[in-house]
N, C-alpha and C positions, 0 to 999 in steps of 0.2 A: 391398442390405445397408445402405446409408446410410439409406434410408427406414425399414427396420425398426429401426435403431438410434435414430433420432429418434423414431419411434413409441413404442418401449418406454421410452426415457428419459423422454420427456414423460408417458407413461403411468403411470410409477411414482407420480406424485403422485395419480393417480386409480385406481390398482389395476391396473397392467399384470400380466397373468397370469404367474406364476412360471415357467411352461413356456416362454413367449416370451422371457423374460429369459435362461433357460438356453440356449435355442436361439441367441440372439444371441451369447452368450459362447462357445458351442461353435464357431460360425462364426469368432470372433476367434481361438480356439485353433488352428484349421485355418490361418488366415492367418499366425499367429505360427509355426507349424511350417514353413510355406513359407519364411519368413525364415530360420529356423534352418537349414533344408536348404540354403538358397542360400549360407550364410556360408562354406562351405569353398571355394567357387570365386568368391566375390563379387568383382566389380570394377565400375567404373562404365561400364556398357554398357546398351544398351536392353534386352536380355533380363533381366539381373539387376534392373534398376530396375522392369520390369514385374511381376517376381515379388514384390519387397518393398513396392511402393507401396500395394496394397490395405490391408495391415496398418497402415501408417502413416497413411493417410487415415482409416480407420475408427477408429483409436485417437484421432486428433485429433477427430473428430466426437463419438465417445462421451464422451470426457473433457470436451470443451468444453461439450456438452449437459448433462452432470452438473453442471458448475460454474455454468452459467447458469440453473439451476433457481432458483425463489423461495427455497427452503431447501435448498442443496446438501448440507448435513450430514445432513438427514433423507433425501434422495434416496440419498446414498451408504450410509446405514444400511440402507435398504430393499434396495439392491443386494447388500449384504453378507448380509442375511438370506436373500435368494434363492439366492445361489450360494456364499457363504462366502468369507472373506478369503484362504484359501489358493487356492481355485479362481480368485478374481479375480486374484491375482498370477500364478498359473501360466498362466492362459488369456489375460490381456490385457497384461501387463507384460513388455516384452522386457528380458532381462538386460542390466545396465549394460555388462558387457564385450562383449556382442554388438553393442550399439548403438556403442560405441567403435570397434570394428572396422569397422563400416559407415561411421561418421563419418570415420574416417581415410582411407578410400578416396574419400569425397566431397570432401575438401578438396584444393584446388589453390592455387597462389600467386595466381591471378587472381580466382577466384570459387568459390562453393560449387556443386558439380556435382549435388547431389541436391535433392529437393524441400524446401520449408520445413517440411513435416510431419516429415521426418527430422531436420533441423537443430534444430527446436524441441521435440523429444520430451522432453529433460531438464527444460526450464522447464515443460512441460505436467505432467509427473510431480510436480514440486515443488509446483506449484499445487494439484494434486489431494491430495497429502498434507498440505498446510497446511490445507486445508479440511476434512479428516477430522476427526470427533469423536475425542477422546483415546482412548476405548475401542476405536475402530476402528484408530487409529494403532498402539496397542499390539499388536493382533492382526496387522496388516500387518507390523510389524517382526519378528515371529516367523518370517516367510517370507523366506528369504535373497534371493530376486529383488527383492522390494519394499524390503527393508531397505537394500540397496545404494543405492537411489534416495533413500531417506528419511534418509540420514545426513549 
């Protein structure tokens, strides 16, 4: 999955096929659903962490690759053309309250018990939304999942 993400994000600048982009985001949607399914019984244990980690790792790779493009605004615009702002939010952005539930379980007095990708998700989303062109930001803010992170 990581190789596909890197290939497609880097390929956006040279015309990555729209179907490949949609396929990548469909996979992210499955991983996001796995996280949401795990929320009801989530606790910091090996089983739960194995379920949620792929989504967080791939979100980190996808967003970091988008932001590291020569022209991240243009790349983000291309992604939005391919899948649409609502689909982007629904498939790749975890609801803030869901992240907060996971984060609260990951915190302990001594250390953070989950991965850096889990801990760093809010700052990653903030960077992504700050890089988005105003037209894209307006569209993202119409979706409640994205709006919660962009306010």
